C-alpha positions as CSV (number, residue, x, y, z in Angstrom):
1,M,10.8,-12.9,152.1
2,L,9.8,-14.9,155.2
3,R,6.1,-14.3,155.2
4,L,4.1,-12.8,158.0
5,A,0.5,-13.5,158.8
6,L,-2.0,-11.3,156.9
7,L,-2.8,-8.2,158.9
8,A,-6.4,-8.2,160.1
9,V,-6.7,-4.5,160.8
10,V,-6.3,-2.1,157.9
11,C,-5.7,1.6,158.6
12,V,-6.5,4.3,156.1
13,A,-5.5,7.9,156.8
14,G,-8.5,10.1,156.9
15,A,-11.1,7.3,157.1
16,T,-11.3,5.6,160.4
17,A,-13.9,2.8,160.8
18,A,-15.9,3.2,163.9
19,P,-15.2,0.2,166.1
20,L,-18.1,-2.2,166.9
21,Q,-19.2,-2.5,170.5
22,P,-18.2,-5.9,171.9
23,E,-21.8,-6.7,172.9
24,V,-23.1,-6.5,169.3
25,C,-22.0,-10.1,168.5
26,S,-19.9,-12.6,170.4
27,T,-19.0,-14.4,167.2
28,Y,-19.2,-13.6,163.5
29,T,-19.6,-15.8,160.4
30,A,-19.6,-15.3,156.7
31,T,-22.9,-14.5,154.9
32,P,-24.2,-17.1,152.6
33,D,-23.0,-15.2,149.5
34,S,-19.7,-14.0,151.1
35,T,-16.4,-14.3,149.3
36,V,-14.5,-14.6,152.5
37,D,-14.5,-17.3,155.2
38,S,-16.0,-17.1,158.7
39,A,-12.6,-17.0,160.4
40,W,-11.7,-13.9,158.5
41,C,-15.1,-12.3,159.5
42,D,-14.6,-13.2,163.1
43,S,-11.2,-11.6,163.2
44,M,-12.0,-8.5,161.2
45,C,-15.3,-7.8,162.9
46,K,-13.8,-8.0,166.3
47,A,-11.1,-5.7,165.2
48,G,-13.8,-3.1,164.3
49,N,-13.9,-3.6,160.5
50,C,-17.1,-5.6,159.6
51,P,-18.4,-5.5,156.0
52,A,-22.2,-6.2,156.3
53,T,-22.2,-7.6,152.7
54,L,-19.6,-10.2,153.7
55,C,-20.1,-10.9,157.4
56,Q,-23.0,-11.5,159.9
57,C,-23.5,-12.3,163.6
58,A,-23.4,-16.0,164.4
59,G,-26.0,-17.7,166.5
60,A,-29.7,-16.7,167.0
61,E,-31.6,-15.8,163.8
62,D,-33.2,-12.8,165.4
63,Q,-29.8,-11.3,166.2
64,A,-29.2,-8.5,163.8
65,A,-26.1,-8.5,161.6
66,P,-23.7,-5.7,162.2
67,A,-24.5,-2.6,160.2
68,A,-22.1,-1.3,157.6
69,V,-19.6,1.1,159.2
70,V,-20.1,4.7,158.2
71,V,-16.8,6.3,157.3
72,P,-15.8,9.8,156.0
73,E,-15.6,9.9,152.3
74,V,-12.0,9.8,151.0
75,P,-11.6,9.9,147.2
76,G,-10.0,6.8,145.8
77,V,-9.9,4.8,149.1
78,V,-11.7,1.5,149.7
79,V,-12.1,0.9,153.4
80,P,-13.1,-2.5,155.0
81,G,-16.4,-2.0,156.7
82,A,-17.6,0.7,154.2
83,V,-20.1,-0.2,151.5
84,P,-18.8,1.9,148.6
85,E,-21.3,3.6,146.4
86,V,-20.4,3.8,142.8
87,P,-21.2,7.2,141.3
88,A,-23.5,7.1,138.3
89,A,-20.7,8.4,136.1
90,L,-18.6,5.4,137.0
91,G,-21.4,2.9,136.4
92,E,-21.8,0.3,133.7
93,E,-21.2,2.7,130.9
94,A,-17.9,3.9,132.3
95,A,-16.7,0.3,133.0
96,V,-17.5,-0.8,129.4
97,K,-15.7,2.2,128.0
98,A,-12.6,1.4,130.1
99,E,-12.6,-2.2,128.8
100,K,-12.8,-0.9,125.2
101,E,-9.9,1.5,125.6
102,V,-7.5,-1.1,127.0
103,K,-6.6,-4.2,125.0
104,V,-4.4,-6.7,126.7
105,D,-1.3,-7.6,124.7
106,M,-1.3,-11.3,124.7
107,S,2.2,-11.6,123.1
108,G,4.1,-11.3,126.4
109,E,7.3,-9.6,127.2
110,K,9.5,-8.9,124.2
111,N,13.3,-8.9,123.7
112,L,14.1,-11.4,126.4
113,P,17.2,-13.7,125.9
114,F,15.3,-16.7,127.1
115,D,11.9,-18.3,126.4
116,K,11.2,-19.4,130.0
117,A,12.4,-17.6,133.2
118,I,14.0,-19.4,136.1
119,I,14.1,-16.7,138.8
120,G,15.9,-16.7,142.1
121,Y,16.1,-14.2,145.0
122,Y,19.5,-13.4,146.3
123,G,21.0,-11.1,148.9
124,A,18.8,-11.6,152.0
125,G,18.4,-14.4,154.5
126,P,20.3,-17.5,155.3
127,Y,23.3,-18.5,153.2
128,T,24.1,-15.0,152.0
129,P,27.9,-14.8,151.9
130,S,29.3,-12.1,154.2
131,P,32.7,-11.4,155.8
132,F,30.9,-10.9,159.2
133,E,30.6,-13.6,161.8
134,G,27.1,-14.9,162.4
135,T,24.7,-17.8,162.4
136,Y,25.6,-18.8,158.8
137,G,29.1,-17.4,158.8
138,D,30.4,-16.3,155.4
139,K,29.2,-19.5,153.5
140,G,26.9,-19.1,150.6
141,P,26.8,-18.9,146.8
142,S,27.7,-15.9,144.6
143,I,25.3,-14.7,141.9
144,A,27.8,-16.1,139.4
145,D,27.4,-19.5,141.0
146,A,23.6,-19.2,140.6
147,L,24.0,-18.4,136.9
148,V,26.2,-21.3,136.3
149,A,23.7,-23.5,138.1
150,G,20.9,-22.5,135.7
151,Y,19.1,-19.4,136.9
152,N,18.6,-16.7,134.2
153,V,16.9,-14.0,136.3
154,I,18.3,-12.8,139.6
155,C,16.2,-10.6,142.0
156,L,18.5,-8.7,144.3
157,A,16.9,-8.4,147.7
158,F,16.1,-5.7,148.7
159,A,15.7,-2.0,148.1
160,D,14.0,-0.2,150.9
161,S,14.3,2.9,153.2
162,F,11.9,4.7,151.0
163,T,11.5,8.5,151.1
164,G,8.4,10.5,150.3
165,D,9.8,11.8,147.0
166,G,10.4,8.3,145.5
167,G,13.9,7.8,146.8
168,F,15.2,4.5,148.3
169,Q,18.4,2.7,149.3
170,V,19.7,-0.8,148.5
171,H,20.4,-2.9,151.5
172,T,21.5,-6.5,151.3
173,D,22.8,-9.1,153.8
174,L,26.1,-9.1,151.9
175,C,27.0,-6.1,154.1
176,P,24.4,-5.9,156.9
177,V,23.6,-2.4,158.1
178,D,23.7,-3.5,161.7
179,K,27.4,-4.6,161.4
180,D,30.4,-2.4,162.0
181,H,32.6,-2.5,159.0
182,K,35.5,-1.1,160.9
183,Q,35.9,-4.5,162.6
184,L,37.0,-6.0,159.3
185,K,40.7,-6.3,158.8
186,P,42.2,-4.7,155.7
187,P,42.1,-5.2,152.8
188,H,38.3,-4.8,152.8
189,H,37.0,-5.2,149.3
190,H,33.6,-6.9,149.6
191,V,30.6,-5.2,148.0
192,C,27.0,-4.8,149.2
193,A,25.6,-5.4,145.7
194,P,27.8,-6.8,142.9
195,D,27.4,-5.2,139.4
196,K,26.2,-7.1,136.4
197,K,29.4,-6.7,134.4
198,T,31.5,-8.3,137.1
199,I,29.0,-11.0,137.8
200,S,28.8,-12.0,134.1
201,K,32.6,-12.1,133.9
202,D,32.9,-14.3,137.0
203,A,30.2,-16.6,135.6
204,G,31.6,-16.8,132.1
205,K,28.2,-15.5,130.8
206,S,27.3,-12.8,128.4
207,E,25.7,-9.8,130.1
208,K,22.9,-10.1,127.5
209,S,22.1,-13.7,128.5
210,W,20.4,-13.0,131.8
211,K,18.4,-10.4,133.7
212,Y,19.4,-8.6,136.9
213,I,16.3,-7.2,138.8
214,L,16.2,-5.0,141.8
215,S,13.5,-6.2,144.2
216,F,11.7,-3.7,146.5
217,G,10.3,-4.4,150.0
218,G,10.4,-7.8,151.5
219,A,8.5,-9.1,154.5
220,A,10.5,-7.1,157.1
221,G,10.8,-3.9,155.0
222,P,8.6,-1.0,155.8
223,G,6.4,0.1,152.9
224,P,6.9,3.2,150.9
225,K,5.4,6.5,151.8
226,M,4.5,9.3,149.4
227,T,4.7,13.0,150.1
228,M,1.5,14.9,149.3
229,I,1.7,18.2,147.5
230,G,-1.1,19.9,149.3
231,D,-4.3,18.0,148.5
232,D,-3.3,17.6,144.8
233,R,-3.2,13.8,144.5
234,E,-2.3,13.7,140.8
235,A,0.6,16.0,141.2
236,S,1.8,14.1,144.3
237,E,1.7,10.7,142.4
238,E,3.5,12.1,139.4
239,A,6.2,13.6,141.6
240,F,6.7,10.4,143.5
241,A,6.8,8.4,140.2
242,D,9.4,10.8,138.7
243,G,11.5,10.6,141.8
244,F,11.3,6.8,141.9
245,V,12.4,6.5,138.3
246,K,15.2,9.0,138.8
247,S,16.5,7.0,141.8
248,Y,16.2,3.7,140.0
249,M,18.1,5.0,136.9
250,K,20.9,6.1,139.2
251,V,21.4,2.7,140.8
252,K,20.9,1.1,137.4
253,A,23.9,3.0,136.1
254,E,26.0,1.8,139.1
255,Y,24.9,-1.9,139.2
256,G,23.5,-2.7,135.7
257,F,20.0,-3.6,136.7
258,D,17.5,-4.5,134.0
259,G,14.3,-3.7,135.9
260,V,12.4,-3.7,139.1
261,D,10.4,-6.3,141.1
262,M,7.7,-5.4,143.7
263,D,7.7,-7.5,146.8
264,I,6.2,-4.7,149.0
265,E,4.1,-6.3,151.8
266,N,3.2,-3.3,153.9
267,S,1.6,0.1,153.5
268,L,0.1,-0.4,150.0
269,S,-2.4,2.5,150.1
270,T,-4.6,3.3,147.1
271,E,-2.7,6.5,146.4
272,L,0.7,4.6,146.5
273,I,-0.6,1.9,144.2
274,S,-1.8,4.5,141.8
275,A,1.7,6.1,141.9
276,L,3.3,2.7,141.3
277,R,1.1,2.2,138.3
278,R,2.7,5.4,136.9
279,V,6.2,4.0,137.8
280,F,5.4,0.8,135.9
281,K,4.5,2.7,132.7
282,K,7.4,5.0,132.9
283,L,10.0,2.2,133.4
284,H,8.4,-0.2,131.0
285,D,8.4,2.5,128.3
286,K,12.1,2.8,128.9
287,G,12.6,-0.9,128.2
288,E,12.9,-2.0,131.8
289,I,11.5,-5.2,133.2
290,V,8.6,-4.7,135.6
291,S,7.7,-7.7,137.8
292,M,6.0,-8.4,141.1
293,A,5.8,-11.2,143.6
294,P,2.5,-10.9,145.5
295,E,1.5,-13.2,148.4
296,T,-1.4,-15.3,147.2
297,P,-4.1,-13.5,149.4
298,S,-2.9,-10.3,147.6
299,L,-3.9,-11.7,144.2
300,N,-6.7,-14.3,144.3
301,P,-9.8,-12.8,142.6
302,A,-11.4,-16.2,142.0
303,E,-11.7,-17.1,145.6
304,V,-12.1,-13.6,147.0
305,S,-13.7,-11.2,144.6
306,T,-13.3,-8.1,146.7
307,Y,-10.5,-5.5,146.9
308,I,-9.6,-4.7,150.5
309,E,-6.8,-2.2,150.9
310,G,-3.7,-3.7,152.4
311,A,-5.2,-7.1,152.6
312,Y,-7.2,-9.3,150.0
313,N,-6.3,-8.5,146.4
314,S,-4.1,-5.6,147.4
315,Y,-2.0,-6.3,144.3
316,A,-4.9,-6.5,141.9
317,P,-4.6,-2.8,140.8
318,L,-1.0,-3.5,139.9
319,A,-1.9,-6.4,137.5
320,D,-5.4,-5.6,136.1
321,T,-6.2,-5.2,132.5
322,T,-5.5,-1.5,132.5
323,V,-1.9,-1.8,133.5
324,I,-0.8,-5.4,132.7
325,N,0.6,-4.3,129.3
326,H,3.3,-2.5,131.3
327,V,4.1,-5.5,133.4
328,S,6.7,-8.1,132.3
329,W,5.5,-10.9,134.6
330,V,3.6,-11.6,137.8
331,A,5.0,-14.2,140.2
332,P,2.7,-15.1,143.1
333,Q,4.3,-16.8,146.0
334,M,3.0,-20.4,146.5
335,Y,4.4,-20.6,150.0
336,N,3.9,-19.4,153.6
337,D,0.3,-18.2,152.9
338,Q,-2.6,-20.4,152.0
339,I,-2.2,-22.0,148.5
340,P,-5.3,-21.1,146.5
341,F,-7.9,-23.8,146.0
342,T,-6.4,-26.2,148.5
343,D,-9.5,-25.9,150.7
344,D,-11.3,-28.0,148.1
345,P,-10.7,-31.7,149.0
346,T,-11.6,-32.7,145.5
347,E,-9.0,-30.4,143.9
348,T,-6.0,-32.4,142.6
349,A,-4.2,-29.6,140.8
350,P,-4.4,-26.4,142.8
351,A,-1.5,-24.7,141.0
352,A,-3.0,-25.3,137.5
353,R,-6.4,-24.1,138.7
354,Y,-4.9,-21.0,140.2
355,V,-3.1,-20.2,137.0
356,K,-6.3,-20.6,135.0
357,S,-8.2,-18.4,137.4
358,L,-5.8,-15.6,136.9
359,Q,-6.1,-15.8,133.1
360,Q,-9.9,-16.2,132.7
361,G,-11.1,-12.8,133.8
362,G,-14.8,-12.2,134.4
363,V,-14.4,-11.2,138.1
364,K,-14.5,-7.4,138.5
365,M,-13.9,-5.5,141.7
366,L,-14.1,-1.9,142.8
367,W,-10.8,0.0,143.3
368,D,-10.3,3.8,143.4
369,G,-13.9,4.5,142.2
370,K,-13.7,2.2,139.2
371,E,-14.0,-1.4,138.3
372,I,-10.9,-3.4,137.5
373,E,-10.5,-7.0,136.2
374,I,-7.7,-9.5,136.4
375,K,-6.9,-11.2,133.2
376,I,-3.2,-12.0,133.0
377,P,-1.8,-13.8,129.9
378,A,-0.2,-17.1,130.5
379,N,3.1,-15.8,129.2
380,K,3.1,-13.1,131.9
381,L,2.5,-15.6,134.8
382,V,5.3,-17.1,136.9
383,L,4.7,-19.3,139.9
384,G,7.0,-19.0,143.0
385,F,7.9,-22.0,145.2
386,P,10.2,-22.5,148.2
387,A,13.6,-24.0,147.4
388,T,13.3,-26.1,150.6
389,P,10.8,-26.4,153.4
390,A,13.0,-24.1,155.5
391,A,12.6,-21.4,152.9
392,G,8.9,-21.1,153.6
393,P,8.4,-22.1,157.2
394,A,5.1,-20.4,158.0
395,R,3.2,-23.3,156.4
396,A,4.2,-26.9,155.8
397,M,5.4,-27.4,152.2
398,P,3.1,-29.8,150.4
399,A,4.8,-32.9,148.9
400,W,4.0,-31.8,145.3
401,E,6.3,-28.8,145.8
402,E,9.4,-30.9,146.4
403,P,11.6,-30.3,143.3
404,E,11.3,-33.7,141.6
405,Q,7.5,-33.9,142.2
406,L,7.1,-30.3,141.0
407,L,9.0,-31.2,137.9
408,E,6.6,-34.0,137.1
409,L,3.6,-31.8,137.9
410,F,4.7,-29.2,135.4
411,R,5.6,-31.7,132.7
412,N,2.1,-33.3,132.9
413,S,0.1,-30.0,133.0
414,P,-0.5,-28.1,129.8
415,D,-1.7,-25.1,131.9
416,L,1.6,-25.0,133.8
417,Q,3.7,-25.6,130.7
418,A,2.2,-22.5,129.1
419,I,3.3,-20.0,131.8
420,K,6.4,-17.9,131.6
421,G,8.5,-19.6,134.2
422,V,9.2,-20.4,137.9
423,M,10.6,-18.5,140.8
424,T,12.1,-19.5,144.1
425,W,13.0,-18.1,147.5
426,S,15.9,-18.4,147.7
427,I,19.1,-19.0,145.9
428,G,20.9,-19.5,149.2
429,H,18.5,-22.2,150.3
430,D,18.8,-23.9,147.0
431,W,22.6,-23.8,147.2
432,N,22.5,-25.3,150.7
433,N,20.3,-28.2,149.3
434,G,22.7,-29.0,146.5
435,W,20.9,-27.0,143.8
436,K,18.1,-29.5,143.7
437,W,15.4,-26.9,142.9
438,V,17.1,-25.3,139.9
439,N,18.4,-28.7,138.6
440,A,14.8,-29.9,138.5
441,M,13.3,-26.7,137.1
442,K,15.8,-26.6,134.2
443,K,14.1,-29.8,132.9
444,V,10.5,-28.5,133.0
445,W,10.6,-27.3,129.4
446,D,13.1,-29.7,127.9
């Protein structure tokens, strides 16, 4: 889950923003009421995507701000640079009706064997044990080691190689696909993904005492695609969702997974998000855990109140009030990307402020022709942190994210005490640092 910089250019099939001519403006800044910063405007506008409601030309007052880009209408797609027009039928009356129809269940995920989740990602990146020679050799912990150390949720990284009918494959660094298994001397018994029954036996733990989650995507993984059935979007989404669930139930039977985790960082189109919402409902109704680990720019409605496909708040439609009842927890990554509210020099508790902002609601944004709102119960919120500075190298890890300081931060914050748990990338990094992260996090709710 090494994080890549946020893509500045968003491509939407069937709706191409007309590029601005270079001579229109040499530099762009945010408008006075903008929800984005000037650096974002300068980058996006020069790339040809320039929302007039958010950005303007810098410099002389008489220099006209760039006009909103005119794009072909594509149902259900929000395009940067286009000023969406809300049909009268989807105005205030429809929004109010939607709010009345969906009541957020504040009781949180039921039937869990623990009160607080301590989540770790396993199976990708440094310190993943493998019989192949490489930079890190074959040294690293097993999942059983992680359970003994104190983790109670393991996210296996990753499922990818998506097909248009909802299919996928499980690829881990336990048996890298770029290595020739014929080079291994017999007997050759290592597995690419251990099953829950074997892990539990090795750890001396009951299978019911912990959760085994299959995580999808990752920073390097290409995003899913969805096969369209003619121009019938609803039938296409339903077929993709049914195919996804069928594929998942097959690997669940083989490995013993308890649910899915979405860490998809590429190609999240409106249609795909809509299909994943169907997946969430179908799986959650079967009793499966449904979780996600968005990068912070992908879920930050308090600082950026606009949905931009593939960029800002791209995960909002997967966690809004109309679908959150089918989500077990949401675990934003507080690493690699900008940590919310840290631009405010007076802010002394950005993590707690971010948690409160995701709970309070009140900010509505347009997605797929309707208004959505983020209002996540505290007991469905998990915060993700790097196990070590090397685990999140794209940005310097603040001192308060060091394990012992993070422990004290949580102990002294009622807002952080109230959330469902903590998550880290990764178990391998934590193992290499003497399990300092999990040892500290086990004490948060003592």
